[in-house]
C-alpha positions as CSV (number, residue, x, y, z in Angstrom):
1,X,-19.9,-14.3,3.5
2,X,-17.9,-14.2,6.7
3,X,-14.1,-15.2,6.9
4,X,-13.2,-14.7,10.7
5,X,-10.8,-16.1,13.3
6,X,-8.4,-18.2,11.0
7,X,-4.8,-18.8,11.6
8,X,-3.2,-19.7,7.7
9,X,0.2,-20.1,7.5
10,X,2.8,-21.6,5.5
11,X,0.6,-22.1,2.1
12,X,2.9,-22.2,-1.2
13,X,6.3,-22.5,0.1
14,X,7.4,-24.5,-2.7
15,X,7.6,-23.2,-5.7
16,X,6.0,-24.9,-8.7
17,X,3.3,-26.4,-6.1
18,X,-0.1,-25.1,-5.0
19,X,-0.7,-23.5,-8.0
20,X,-4.5,-23.3,-9.8
21,X,-4.7,-20.7,-12.2
22,X,-3.8,-16.9,-11.2
23,X,-4.9,-17.5,-7.3
24,X,-2.9,-20.4,-6.7
25,X,0.0,-20.1,-3.6
26,X,-2.9,-17.6,-1.5
27,X,-4.0,-17.4,1.9
28,X,-8.0,-16.5,1.5
29,X,-9.8,-16.0,-2.3
30,X,-13.1,-14.6,-2.2
31,X,-13.8,-14.1,-6.5
32,X,-15.6,-15.4,-9.3
33,X,-13.9,-16.8,-12.3
34,X,-11.8,-14.1,-13.6
35,X,-13.4,-12.0,-16.4
36,X,-15.0,-8.6,-16.7
37,X,-18.8,-9.2,-16.2
38,X,-21.7,-6.5,-17.0
39,X,-23.2,-4.3,-13.8
40,X,-26.2,-6.3,-13.3
41,X,-24.5,-10.0,-13.6
42,X,-23.8,-11.8,-10.8
43,X,-20.7,-11.1,-8.9
44,X,-19.5,-12.3,-5.3
45,X,-20.6,-9.5,-3.1
46,X,-21.2,-8.7,0.6
47,X,-18.6,-10.5,2.1
48,X,-16.8,-9.8,5.2
49,X,-12.6,-10.9,6.0
50,X,-11.8,-9.6,9.2
51,X,-9.7,-11.2,12.6
52,X,-7.6,-13.2,10.1
53,X,-4.2,-14.0,10.6
54,X,-2.0,-15.0,7.3
55,X,1.5,-15.8,7.9
56,X,4.4,-16.9,5.0
57,X,2.3,-17.4,1.8
58,X,3.7,-17.7,-1.7
59,X,1.2,-15.4,-2.9
60,X,-1.4,-13.2,-1.9
61,X,-2.5,-13.1,1.4
62,X,-6.0,-12.1,0.8
63,X,-7.7,-11.7,-2.8
64,X,-10.9,-10.3,-2.6
65,X,-13.1,-9.0,-5.4
66,X,-17.1,-8.4,-5.9
67,X,-18.4,-5.5,-4.6
68,X,-19.6,-4.3,-0.9
69,X,-17.8,-6.1,0.8
70,X,-15.0,-5.5,3.8
71,X,-11.7,-7.0,4.5
72,X,-10.3,-5.1,7.9
73,X,-8.7,-6.0,10.7
74,X,-6.7,-8.7,9.3
75,X,-2.8,-9.4,10.0
76,X,-1.0,-9.8,6.6
77,X,2.6,-10.8,6.9
78,X,5.3,-12.4,5.0
79,X,3.7,-12.6,1.2
80,X,4.2,-13.0,-1.9
81,X,7.5,-15.1,-0.9
82,X,7.4,-17.1,-5.0
83,X,5.5,-14.6,-6.9
84,X,6.3,-10.7,-8.5
85,X,3.7,-8.1,-9.7
86,X,1.3,-8.7,-6.8
87,X,0.1,-8.0,-3.3
88,X,-0.4,-9.3,0.0
89,X,-3.9,-7.5,0.1
90,X,-5.0,-7.7,-3.4
91,X,-8.0,-6.9,-5.3
92,X,-8.7,-6.7,-9.9
93,X,-10.2,-5.9,-12.6
94,X,-10.2,-4.4,-15.7
95,X,-13.3,-1.9,-16.1
96,X,-12.6,0.9,-18.1
97,X,-12.9,4.5,-15.8
98,X,-15.5,4.7,-13.4
99,X,-17.2,1.3,-14.7
100,X,-18.9,-0.4,-12.1
101,X,-17.7,-3.9,-13.1
102,X,-16.7,-6.8,-11.6
103,X,-14.8,-5.2,-8.2
104,X,-15.9,-2.2,-6.9
105,X,-17.2,-0.4,-3.8
106,X,-15.2,-2.5,-1.0
107,X,-13.4,-1.5,1.4
108,X,-10.1,-2.6,2.8
109,X,-9.5,-1.0,6.7
110,X,-7.5,-1.2,9.7
111,X,-5.0,-4.1,8.3
112,X,-1.8,-4.6,9.4
113,X,0.8,-5.6,6.5
114,X,4.5,-6.8,7.2
115,X,7.1,-7.5,4.9
116,X,5.7,-8.2,0.9
117,X,8.6,-10.0,-0.8
118,X,8.5,-10.5,-4.0
119,X,10.5,-12.8,-6.6
120,X,11.7,-12.7,-10.2
121,X,13.2,-16.3,-9.8
122,X,12.0,-17.7,-13.0
123,X,11.5,-13.9,-14.5
124,X,15.2,-12.7,-14.0
125,X,14.8,-9.8,-16.6
126,X,12.0,-8.1,-14.4
127,X,12.7,-6.0,-11.0
128,X,11.3,-7.4,-8.0
129,X,7.7,-5.5,-7.6
130,X,5.3,-7.1,-4.3
131,X,2.9,-4.3,-2.9
132,X,1.4,-4.2,0.5
133,X,-1.7,-3.4,-0.8
134,X,-2.8,-3.7,-4.7
135,X,-5.8,-2.2,-6.6
136,X,-5.3,-3.7,-9.9
137,X,-7.9,-1.6,-12.4
138,X,-10.8,-1.4,-9.3
139,X,-13.1,1.7,-9.2
140,X,-14.7,3.1,-5.9
141,X,-12.5,1.2,-3.4
142,X,-12.2,2.7,0.1
143,X,-8.4,2.0,1.4
144,X,-8.9,3.5,5.4
145,X,-6.3,2.9,8.2
146,X,-3.9,0.4,7.1
147,X,-0.1,-0.1,8.4
148,X,1.9,-1.2,5.2
149,X,5.6,-2.0,6.7
150,X,8.4,-3.4,4.2
151,X,6.8,-3.9,1.1
152,X,9.8,-4.8,-1.5
153,X,7.3,-2.7,-3.7
154,X,4.7,0.3,-3.0
155,X,3.1,0.4,0.3
156,X,-0.2,1.0,-1.2
157,X,-0.8,1.3,-5.0
158,X,-3.6,2.0,-7.7
159,X,-3.0,1.0,-10.8
160,X,-5.6,1.9,-13.2
161,X,-8.3,2.4,-11.2
162,X,-10.8,5.5,-10.6
163,X,-12.7,7.0,-7.9
164,X,-10.8,4.9,-5.2
165,X,-9.7,6.8,-1.1
166,X,-6.6,6.1,0.4
167,X,-6.8,7.7,3.8
168,X,-5.2,7.5,7.1
169,X,-3.1,4.7,6.2
170,X,0.7,4.7,8.0
171,X,3.6,3.7,5.3
172,X,6.8,3.0,6.7
173,X,9.9,1.3,5.1
174,X,9.3,1.1,1.3
175,X,10.7,1.8,-2.3
176,X,7.3,3.6,-2.6
177,X,5.2,4.8,0.1
178,X,1.9,5.6,-2.1
179,X,2.1,5.1,-6.0
180,X,-0.2,6.0,-8.8
181,X,0.1,4.3,-12.4
182,X,-1.3,4.4,-15.8
183,X,-3.4,7.0,-17.6
184,X,-6.6,5.4,-16.6
185,X,-6.5,6.7,-13.1
186,X,-8.6,9.4,-12.7
187,X,-10.7,10.8,-9.3
188,X,-8.7,9.3,-6.8
189,X,-7.9,10.6,-3.7
190,X,-4.8,10.4,-1.4
191,X,-5.7,11.9,1.6
192,X,-4.6,12.2,5.5
193,X,-2.0,9.3,5.2
194,X,1.7,9.4,6.8
195,X,4.5,7.9,4.9
196,X,7.8,7.4,6.4
197,X,10.7,6.4,3.5
198,X,14.0,5.2,6.3
199,X,16.7,5.9,3.6
200,X,17.7,7.7,0.1
201,X,16.5,5.6,-2.1
202,X,13.1,5.6,-1.5
203,X,10.2,8.1,-1.8
204,X,6.9,8.9,-0.6
205,X,5.0,9.2,-3.6
206,X,5.3,8.3,-7.3
207,X,3.0,9.0,-10.4
208,X,3.2,7.3,-14.0
209,X,1.3,8.1,-16.6
210,X,1.9,6.3,-20.1
211,X,0.0,9.2,-21.6
212,X,1.9,12.7,-21.2
213,X,2.8,14.0,-17.9
214,X,-0.2,15.1,-17.0
215,X,-0.6,14.3,-13.1
216,X,-3.2,16.4,-12.6
217,X,-5.9,13.5,-12.3
218,X,-5.6,12.8,-8.7
219,X,-6.4,14.5,-5.4
220,X,-3.2,14.4,-2.9
221,X,-3.1,16.9,-0.2
222,X,-3.2,16.8,3.7
223,X,-0.5,14.4,4.1
224,X,2.6,13.5,6.2
225,X,5.8,13.0,4.9
226,X,9.1,12.4,7.1
227,X,12.3,12.5,4.2
228,X,14.6,13.4,7.1
229,X,17.5,12.4,4.8
230,X,16.7,13.0,1.4
231,X,15.2,16.0,0.1
232,X,13.6,14.6,-2.9
233,X,10.4,13.0,-2.1
234,X,8.1,12.5,-5.4
235,X,8.9,10.2,-8.4
236,X,7.2,11.5,-11.7
237,X,7.6,8.8,-14.7
238,X,6.0,8.8,-18.1
239,X,6.2,8.7,-21.9
240,X,5.8,11.8,-24.0
241,X,4.1,10.4,-27.0
242,X,3.6,6.3,-27.3
243,X,7.2,5.8,-29.5
244,X,9.0,8.0,-27.1
245,X,11.3,7.2,-24.6
246,X,10.7,7.0,-20.9
247,X,10.7,10.3,-18.8
248,X,11.6,10.6,-15.4
249,X,11.5,13.3,-12.7
250,X,12.1,14.0,-9.2
251,X,10.6,16.8,-7.3
252,X,11.3,18.3,-4.4
253,X,8.4,19.5,-2.1
254,X,8.2,23.0,-3.0
255,X,9.0,21.8,-6.8
256,X,6.5,19.6,-6.4
257,X,3.8,22.3,-5.1
258,X,4.6,24.7,-7.8
259,X,4.3,21.8,-10.7
260,X,1.0,20.5,-10.0
261,X,-0.6,22.4,-6.9
262,X,-1.1,19.7,-5.1
263,X,-0.9,18.4,-1.7
264,X,-0.7,22.1,-0.5
265,X,-2.0,21.1,3.1
266,X,0.3,18.0,3.7
267,X,3.1,18.6,5.8
268,X,6.5,16.8,5.3
269,X,9.3,17.3,8.0
270,X,12.6,17.1,5.5
271,X,16.1,17.2,5.5
272,X,16.4,20.6,7.3
273,X,13.7,20.0,9.8
274,X,14.5,20.0,13.5
275,X,13.1,16.2,13.3
276,X,16.4,15.5,10.7
277,X,18.5,15.8,14.0
278,X,17.2,11.8,14.5
279,X,19.8,9.4,12.9
280,X,17.6,6.7,14.0
281,X,14.0,5.3,13.6
282,X,11.9,2.0,13.9
283,X,8.5,1.0,13.9
284,X,6.7,-0.9,16.6
285,X,3.2,-2.9,15.6
286,X,0.5,-5.3,17.4
287,X,0.5,-8.5,15.7
288,X,-2.0,-9.9,17.6
289,X,-5.7,-9.7,18.9
290,X,-5.2,-8.7,22.0
291,X,-3.7,-5.3,23.4
292,X,-0.1,-5.3,23.7
293,X,2.5,-3.0,26.2
294,X,5.8,-2.1,24.9
295,X,7.8,-0.7,27.5
296,X,9.8,2.1,25.6
297,X,11.1,4.8,28.8
298,X,13.1,7.5,28.1
299,X,14.7,5.1,25.4
300,X,12.7,6.8,22.2
301,X,10.9,10.0,21.1
302,X,7.7,9.7,19.2
303,X,7.2,11.1,15.7
304,X,6.7,14.7,16.7
305,X,10.5,14.4,18.8
306,X,8.3,14.6,21.8
307,X,10.6,11.7,24.5
308,X,8.5,9.0,25.5
309,X,8.3,8.8,29.2
310,X,6.2,6.2,29.4
311,X,4.6,2.6,29.1
312,X,2.8,2.5,25.4
313,X,-0.2,0.4,24.5
314,X,-1.0,-1.1,21.4
315,X,-4.3,-1.9,20.1
316,X,-4.4,-4.8,17.8
317,X,-3.3,-4.3,14.2
318,X,-1.6,-0.8,15.6
319,X,2.0,0.2,14.9
320,X,4.1,3.4,16.1
321,X,7.0,4.8,14.8
322,X,9.8,6.0,17.1
323,X,12.5,8.3,16.8
324,X,16.5,7.8,17.8
325,X,18.9,9.6,18.3
């Protein structure tokens, strides 16, 4: 099935309305009944969701499960107004590590995701957590070349999933850039991503493990991090045992590499880098399906610190970080 060229706007904006099961108040949903299915069972497959614009929805913008499907080049903005523990683009299963059940082997590629809000209005004791892209227990997913801006949680999260690849994504202004949660995560690769925290409370990476402090069950490498005002880049949370209190550690770039041996080929522009002289930053993006021109001549610098002396043309769903003095 193909779902393309649609504009979906103002869905589920009245709290308590438009809810059916777990998928209410959503923009696009492609799934079977939410239950674990065996590998040889019939599940939704070979779907293509592309070139849709989803704007202002109470819950997730796109949910797609099944297998051998692609979600690409969509503009997904202003989602999760009234829900929590959610994602603007979301996929779910509760398979065991390495199992190919219900949701596996899909691609999320080239999407532009802006503003994932989250709400704890009905559960005020909980923190707000709304992700940009949420892989919830799924395996063998490819998350490639997306841009996530202003999520109220992680830009991209892998929760209890295995053998997923997160690469070439741009993540800007999120409490956590990329998060990997729970001990069931194995074999995931996080490579060639760019993360730009914009304040001292944001971190590029978060690792959470409820079965001890082993964080060497992933591959993180060849990423670029801009942390121009905060020396701590990584957060690690874990339980030493099931009966103990959760521990939380923060790491600088060098301390993280020394502890884990990870990110040996990554690059960090930190508080002592030449780029720290730039006191302003912003991001421009093209939230349309035609090229868009920006006249920035002599006003900004690019992310490498080079002055922009000409107009910038962004392709659909493309974004660019800008620096200013």
